[in-house]
N, C-alpha and C positions, 0 to 999 in steps of 0.2 A: 714885560722886560718894555720897559722906555726905549723906542727906537731911537729918538732922536740923539738920546744919550750915545747910541752904541755906533750912531751913523760913520762919524768920523774913520770908525776903523775898518770900513769897510771901502775907503779910497783906493784900494789894490784893486775891485774887482774892475771888468768891462763894464761899459756905459748900458749892453743892452740888457745884460743879467740883472743891475741895479737897478733901470724902468723896471722888466719885470719884478725883481722885490717888492719895490715901492708899491707898483699895481695891484699888489695880493695884499696890501699892509692895511688896506681901508677898514678890516675890520677890528673887534674891540682889542687890546692891546693887554687887559688883564691877564695872569695866567689861567689857563686853562684845561682841561682834559675833555675832547667831546667822544662821546662812544655813537658810531653808526652800524649800522648794520642792514645788507641785502637780504638779509633773510629776518624773520621774528624770532627767532633766538635771540634769548636775551645775552648783553656780551656782559662776562665779568668783569667785575671793578672793586671788588675788594681784594687786598694784598693777604690776606688770609687763605685765598683760593690757589697760595704757593703752598699750601701747607694743609692738603683738606681733613686730615685727621683730626679728631678733636686732642685738644688740650686740657687739664683738668683746673679746674679756678687757682688751687694752689699749688701749680707749676712754678711759681716765685719762689716759693718759700722750702719747696721740695728741691729745689734747683742749688739752692744758693744754701742749702746744707749737707747736699753732695760733694760741692767744689770746698766746701768747709772741712769737709771729712777729708780731702783728697790733699788740702793743700799740704799737708806733716811732709807725706811720701811723697810727693812731688817735688819739693822743695829740697827733699835730702837725695834727689835720684842723682846720678852721675852722667844719663844723659842730659838729663834738663840743664846741670850746672856746664857740662862740655857743652852744649849749644848755646848759652850765654857767654859764655866765655869766648867763643867763635863770634857775638856777636859785639865785643867789645870790653861785655865788663868784667873791672878787675877782679881778680881770684880774690882778693883782702874786701872786695863789698858784697859778696855773696849772702853772705850769713847774714850781717846785717839788714842785707836790703830783704830778703825773702822773708826773712824773721818778721821785719816792719810792714810787710806786704800782709804775710801769714795774718797780723793781728788787726789789718786794716779790711780784708775780709771777713772777718768774722763779726768785726763792729759794723759792718757794710756800708763804708766808705769807699772801700774800692770794688766792691759790687755794683754801686749803683752808677758807675761811670759807664758803662754799656748795658745793662740790664735793670736799669728804670724804664726801659722801651719793652712796651708787651707782647712786640713783633719779635724782639729781639730775644725774649725769655721763650715764646713759641718755635724761634729757631734752635735755639739751643736745646729747648725740649728735643725734638724731632730729631737732631743730630744724634744726642744720646740714646736715645730709643733705639736707633736704626744701627748705629757703630758698635758691634762688639768687641770693639780694642780701646784701648785707653786715648787712643790719639783725639780723640777729638776732646776728652777732658784735658789733655795737655796741653792742645791749640788754646782752648776756653782759657786756661790761667794762665799762659804767657801771654794771650792778648790782651786778658785782665791787667797783668802786672805793666805793660807797655803803656796801656790806655790811663792807668792810675799814676804812673808816674810822668807821665807829657802832664795831665790836668792837674799837678799837684808839684809840680815842679820846682816852685816857691816855697815847699811845705818846711822849715824850719827841721824837724825831726829827719825828712829826709835830706836835707842839707847836711847836717849832725855826722847823718849815719853812712853815705855814700858821697865819695870823691865826685869833683864836679866832672870830670874828664867820663868818666862810666854814665852819670847824667845825663851830659850833654850828648852819648853816643846814641842812648836809649830815647831821647827827645827827638834825636835826629831823622833816626830808624821811624818811629810811632808818626811823625809828620811827614815823612815820605813816604809814607804807607797809609796813610788819613784819607779812605776813599769814599769818606762818605758825603763828599761833597765832588764826587768824580768828573760830572759833568760841566765842572770851573775849568778843567783841565784841560778843556777844548775852548778856546777863546772864538776863534773864529766862528765856530757854530753856536755861541751864545750871544752874538749879536743878531741874529735873527729870530725872529717866531715862526720857527719851522712846520710846516702842515707835516703829520706825522700819519703815513694812509696803509695801512695791515691790509693786506692782501691774504685770508685765509683758508684753508681750506683740506681736503683729503687730494690726496691722488686723481687725477683725471676728474678736477673742477674748475680747470680752467685761471688758475688765481694768477698766475703772473700776466694772463692774457693784458687786463688794462695798465700794467704797470709797464709792459714794453712799450705799448703804443702811447704812451706817457712821454714814455723817454725818446721815442722817434720823434716825436713831436715837438719837442724842447730845442730853445736854443744851444743850449748847453747843459751836459750833464752826464751822468758816470757807472756804467753796472758793474755791480758787485756780486760775483758768485764764489761756490766755494771748491769750480775746479778752473783749469787753464782750459779745460775742452768746452764748457760753459762759456767763460769769458772768448774764446775764439768763436764759438757759432753767433755770439751778438756781435761782436767785429766783423766777422763774415755778410751777415745778414744786412746789417745795417749800409754797411759799404754795397752791398748789391741792391739795395732798395727791396728789400724781402718783408720787410715789418713796416704794417700798414701806421703809418701814426695818426695820433686822436685824433678826430677833425675831419680826417681827409674822408671826401664822396666816394663810400667802397659801389657804392650801388651802378657807378659806371665804370668799374672796374670790369675789364671785357676776362681777367683770369683771375678770379677770386678765390680758385681753390687751395685750402689749408694746405702746408706741407705736411704729410705725416711721420716724415724722417725728423722734426726738431726733436731735441733732445728736452728741450724746455716746457713746462705743463702750459702751454699756451692756447689749447684746444677752445673755441667759443664757448664761454659760458651764456645760461639761458638770462635773454632779456625779453622781457613782452609775450613771453609764453613758447620764444624760438631761440635758437642759435645767435652771437652777436655775428657780428663781419670778423673775420678769423684776421688775428694777430699778425702770424706767419703764412706769407703765400708760396707756392711751390713756384713760382716763376719770381724774377726781379721786376721791377717798374722803376725808369730814371724818374718818375715824380718823388718816389719815395725813397730814393737814396741819400742817404745821409753820410759824410764823411765823420769815418770812428778809429782812433787810435787803439792798440791792445798794448796792455802794461800786465806782463805776470813775472814772477820772480825769476824766470827761467827764461823771458823773450818780451823783447821790446819792437813794436813796430808803429812808427811813427806815422802819421797821414800826415801830408801838408794841407793846413786851415781845419783839420778838423778840433771842434768846441764838444764833441763826445769822446769818452775813450771805455773800453771796456778792461775789468780786467782782476783777478782773484783780491778775496774780502781784505787779504794780509797787505795789499798794493794800494789799501784807500787814501785818497788824497785830502789833508786834514786843512787844506792851505786856501784850496783856490772855491772863491765861491760859483755857483752851479744853481742854475733853476730844478733841475730835476736829480736825484739819486736814485737807482732801486738797488736795495741787499736783498739776493736770494738765500733762500734755504734758511729762514732766518730762528728754525728749530735748533740750528748749530748755537745757538748763544748759551747753550749748556754744555758742549763737546768737550770734555775733562783736556784735551789736547789742543784745541784750537778757538776755543769758544769767545776768547777773549777777545780774538780780531772781530768779530761780530757787537760783541758789548761796544768797545771802541768806535766800530761805525758806526752803529746808533745814535751814540752820545755825540758823536764828533763831526761828523760829515756835513759840511756847511752848504747846505742846498734848502732852496726856497720849499721846497717838496719833497719829502721823501716816501719811499715805496717800498715795502715790507713784505715779502712775499713769503710763505712757508704753510707750518702748521698748525694748528688753534690753539694746540697747546702751552706757546707763545707769548700768546696776549697778555696773561696777568705780568709774568717776569717783563718784558716789556714797558706795560702800563708802570710798573713800581719804577722801572728806569726812569723814566723821561716825569715823571713828579717833581715839580719844583723849578722844572727848566722852562717854564713857560710857554712849551711847544702846544699845539692844537693836536688830538690824538683822534683818529678815525679807524673804526675798524671796520672791513667790507668783508663778508661771509659769502662761500659760495660753496655748492653744492655738489657733490658727484655727479658725473655726467651720465655713469652705467651704474644699474645693480648689480650688488657685490651680497652673496652668500656661502654659507658654512655647510659645505655638502652631510647628509645623513649619514655618509658611511665615509669610513677611510679605506684609501686608497688597495693597503693589504699586498702589494705585491708590484716592485716595479715592471713586471713584465704587462700590467696595466698602464703606463704611460703612454699617452695618446698626443698628437700634433698639437702645438698650441700652448702645451704643460710646461711649467716650470717647478724644477725639483729644486729643494733648498738643502743645502748642508752647510756644518759650518768649521769645516778643516780642508785643507786644499787637499788630504790623502782622499777625505771620504767623497770630496767631489770627482775627482776623477776615479772613483770606485764604482762610485753613482752614475757617472756617463759610460766606465768600461761594462758593468751590468747590464745598464739599459741599450745599451749598444748591442751587445749579444745576443738578449732575449726577445729583443724588437728588431723590427726592418727600419729605427730611427735613426737618424744623429745627431748628437749633439754638440750645441757653442757651450763653452763655460765662460762663467763671470766672477769672478770674485778678488778680492782686497789685494791681494799683493801684483797683480795684473794692473801695468799700466793703465789710466782712462782711453788713453788711443785703442787701447787693444781692446778692453772691453765693448769700446763705441762698434767697433770691426764685429767683433762677435754677434753685438744686438743686432748688426745692420743684416749678419746672417742668417738671425735666429726670425728675426720680422722680414726677409725676402721668402716669397711662397719658393720660387725658383731656386734658393741658395743648396735645400737638401739638406739643410739642417731644423730641423721641425721642432725641437726640444732646446728648453736652456737648463741649463745645472748650474746654480750659482750659490753664493753665500748672500749675507744681509747686506755686502757691500752693491749689488745687483741694480738697486733704484737709484740712487743721486747722479743724476744728467744722463739717463738712458731712456729713450721710450722704446718699451717692449710692449708688444701684442703677447699679452699673457692672457691665455684663457682661465688657466686653472694652476694656482700655486698649490703645490704637496708638499708639506714639512717631512722629511725624512728623520728629522728630532726634533726635541721643543725645548732643548738645553744648549750651552754654548759653553769654551772654555773660558773661563775669568782668569786672566793674569792676577788680579790681586788677590785671588782665594787658590789659586793653582788649584781648582778645580772646574769639573762643569756645573755651571748654575743655569737654573731654568729661565726659558725669556722673561722677560716683564711683558705688562700687557700691550704698551707703548710698542715694544719691539715685532711682535706677534701684529698686530694691526698694522703698522708700516712695511712690514714684509708680506703681507698676506692681500693688503691694499693696490698692490700693483698688479691684482687678476683684473683681469676685462678694462681695457681701454676703449673710450666712447669714440664712434667712428672709425674703425680702423679693422673692423671684422667684416667679412661679407655677407653675414647675416643678423638680421635682428638678434636673434635667441645665442650667438656666439659672444656677445660682446658683454653679455652677463659676465660678472667676472667671479668664479667658484674658489672655495680655498677648501682644502682639506690634508688631512696628515696621513703617512703610511700607516703607522700604527695606531690600532683601535684605542689603548690607552690614553694618545696622545689627543686625541680629537675634541675629546670635554673639557680639556684645558683650552683649543684653540677658541669653541664655542665662549666659555664663560670671557676669555679677555674680547671676544667680537660684541660681548654685552654688555659688557663694563665701561662704565663713561670714561673716559679719557682723563691722561692724568697730566697735571698741568707741569711745567719742568719749574724744578723748587728756585733753581739759581742763574745767573747769568753769572758767566766768567770772567775774571779778571786777572792781568799779570803785571809782569812790569810794563810802566809807560815810556814812551821812546825819551831816551834823554837821563832816565831816570836811574839808570844801570852807574854810568860814574859816579854820581853824585854817592850812591849806596858805597859803592867798592872805595872809596874815600873816606865814610863813616867809617868804615868796618877796619878791623887792624892789618897793618901791612902785609902781603902775602897769602891773603885769605882766598881758599877757591871761591869759585863765580857761583857754584852751588850754593854756598853758604847767605850768597846775595838772595837766592831763590826760596832758602829754608827762609829767609827774613819777615821774603811778604806773607809766607804759608802762618808763621808761626807769630807774626808782630803789626798785621793790619787791623785797620779799624773799617769794619765793611758794615753795611748798612744791612738789613735782614734776606735782603733778595740777589746779594750776592755772593761768591766765594772766591777763594785762591785757586790760581790753578799750582798744581802739585806733582813733583817728582817721584816716579814707580823706582822700587828697589835698583832696577835696571840701568833704566834713564840715570840715574843720578850715577852711577857706576861709569858710563859711556862719557857722563859730562864733566866728571872729575878726569877722567883718564885725557879728555880734549882738553881740558884747560890746563893740564900738566904740560902740555906740548904747544899750548898759543898763549900761556901765561904771560909771558916777557913782551908780546906785542903792546902798542898803545891802547890805549882802554876801549877806544872806537872799535878798531882795528878786532879785539878780544870778544868784544859781544859779538859784533858780526860774524866771527868765525863760530860761534858755540848757536851761532843761528842759523847755519845751513840748514835746511831742510834734510831728513833723510829719517826711515823708520831705525829709532834708536836702537829698537827692542831684535831688529834684526843685525845680527851678530857677523856676517858675510858683510853686507853692507858698510858697517858699523866699524869695521876692522879696513875698510878699503879707504872710506871717507878718514877715518883717522892718520893714515899714510899721504892723503895731499893736503893735510893740514899741517902734518909734520914737515914736508917737502916747504910749503908757504912760511912758516916760521922760521926754518933753517936756509934755506936759500932764494924766496923771495920769487920762486917761479916755478909753474908747478906742471908737468908732464902727462898728459893724463894719458898716452899711449902704453909709456913705460910702469903706472900705476896699475892701468888694466890689463897687460897683459902678465906681469908679476903676480897676478891673484887667478889667470886661467878665464878671465872673460871675456877676452874677446878671441880665446880659441873656439870659444863656444858660439859666438857671432859666426867664426870662420867656418865652423862645423855646419851649421844650419843654413848658411849662405850658398856653401855647395849642393846639402841635398837640395835644395829648392832651384841650384840651377840646373840638377842632373834631373827633378823631376821625382824623387825619389823621399820615401819618409825618413824621418832622424835615427839614429838606431837609438840611442838611448833620450828619448824626448823629456822623461820626467828629470833628469839631470841638464839636459841642456835647457830645458825651460826656466828651472831655478837659477842658473847662472843668470842667462840672459834678462830673468826678474832682477837681480841685484845687478847686473852691469847696468840696466835702465837708471836703477836707482842712485846708481853712483853719478852718471851720466848728467843726471837733473840737477843734484847737487854741485857738480862742474858749473853747472850753467849759470845756477847760481850766482856761484862765486864772481863769476865772470862779470857781472852788471856793479858787484862792488871793488874787485880790483881787478880790473881789464888787461893792465901788464903782467900778474903773476899769472891770470885764470886766461891763458891768450889762446886758446885753440876753441876758441864758441863755435867758428864755423867747421871744426871736426868733430865737435860734440852734438850740434845739431843733425849733422851726416849722419854719425853713429846711430844716434836717438833715432831716427828714423829707420834705418836698416835694422837693428833691433827690435822694433815695434811689425817690420816685415816677417822679420825672422820668427817671433813671438806668432805672429798670426797665420804663419805657417805650417808651424808644428802644430799649433790647436786644429790647423783643415784637415792634417793628414793624418794625425791620432785618432783615427776612426776603423772601425771596421769598413774593407769594400771601398777604402778613400780609391779617387780616384784624382791624383794631386793635380791640381790648376794653379797658375801663378795665381798672385794674390789680386792684381788687375783685374785680371779675368770674374771675380766672384763681385756679380753687381749686388746694388743695394736695389731699393725697391726703384721701381722705373727703369732699372736696365742700367745704371749709372752707377761709379763705384761710391764707396762712403764718402760725404760732403767734409765732414769735419775732422780732419785729420792732420797731422802734420807734415809740413813742408820746410823743404832746406832755405828758402827765402830768409834773409833776414831783416 
């Protein structure tokens, strides 16, 4: 990219950042992708690695024949016709439009609008091969229809057969969702020739080490992570001087000790045969203090004079040019719910140097995203610092659980059943960590497990225990190797990637007292499951097939103007899935049936609001599959739409949620166990999610959602109560106040919510 041509667009940036940018632009300006590695492992560079299984040479002909055979029944489908009408196509235009499309598909003129690209053929082959329903073929035909019309809008046959209004609506949606050159939608980033550095490796490899040190050394920068808790830790440590900047002389540091309590994979990687200086130190140092602000959906802390800020990925700043950006957990780019935030951050963050930290499996899809941007691309690979092995024998019985073990189950009921059995059959007490628990509470439970003096020597958790937690696990024990799937409504076997990710939590380098204890061990409860786990660890890593995309900021209003009046917002999301023109390495975020149902209901409540308010209201973060939470959030939205002012106390009291908090608070005050811990804990989990949704809404509508200070206090009280219930929910419990349970070193857990605003 020609930097001189882009220079005028950088006038809004500060002079120090500009000078830093131009200082690093002496290198050649031609578009390039350079792959480097800290190991001898060859770097994947072919987009075909996104789909590693073979595709037959005649795949293109076979796929064309298949879609031609389906187009007749597809065109006659009532579901398809209803969808096209919802997209704004006149009913009278459907027969001539679909008939002409079928003809053009047969003679291949419609087919080649997408499938003249071998990579698209490969993608469609794998999609249809793995999807046992007709949904993928339905989407493929709908996308072909819109691409063909958009490319041939002046075709006399089309103009004669279809009304101009229908054609213009088709073209408007096809153009809005033309993501083939998505990078161009982020002009601030395209003014730069960024240097993208991927730090990839397994758990406990120190892959975030160099990225954090680069951030601490930068004159300006931002950290983006998946959890508020991780953003808060970066915010706290930078302001406390606990992250050693790159280039600092660590040899003169009187207190160089690494802080083992960090939730970040920032253990020192090996350099020149020995560990590098620590990135995160146990004690703060005034020399390393960096002013940093915090920005998450529910909380903002502006530090005067700060040129660094830490945020969740969804809060990425796409406008301000900075020296350094760090995007953590890059493998989340394929997450079906949140992955689009990582995709947009990778393409759009305007920083001279961008560090991406995460798993090796994300390398090919990130490389594919960056092709054509002109960005330089470097891959640094890190090796696991503690050995990992699969046991020769299964555990056989939960009575054989030992101190330092992590027992894995995949439902809340199974987790608490395992906890109860372990505590009944052994002298050990169990901390727990599962997805419905707030990150702050999971962090408290992890601190209890890590602390040798807490009395909690075993962790029982789900696959949610990994992210954002530093766990001193000696052995991971799978009680099952299947997990309930909402898509199929039944248990499905864990994928190779899932087994590796969960099992890889075993063995944390440098956190155990002896050398042998740092060896991670993975095993199963049942004998028949052990060969599956062994095969998974012997298998090569499976690369992520796609990066997720979603509606781009500002597009919702344009889409709703294109669609017929009175259209539900759900239709806009359907239009993305069925009309988008996507490159082979992208896929659109889609709505499950339950999510669709909840969104339709919510949109009926807020549909009369201004378009921007309507969009924001539908973006309020809460687990839409959680029916109890969804009901209360819907009432908050109804009160907002009808009255313009939302009383959090009334809403949570009427749902019985504040009563649960009062019950737990009373038990905590009296030092007794809660009478019905399962029910009370579930209600507190729901309360927490409702409060987070309210806190998020405050930053959009501070007048309507006015009780932010009260909500933050309730959040902290709820987290304390949940932690108290979990600590006293054990045999021979001797209840102690939460503040008396020390983390490592005798201090309370560091990174938890405070009521300061």
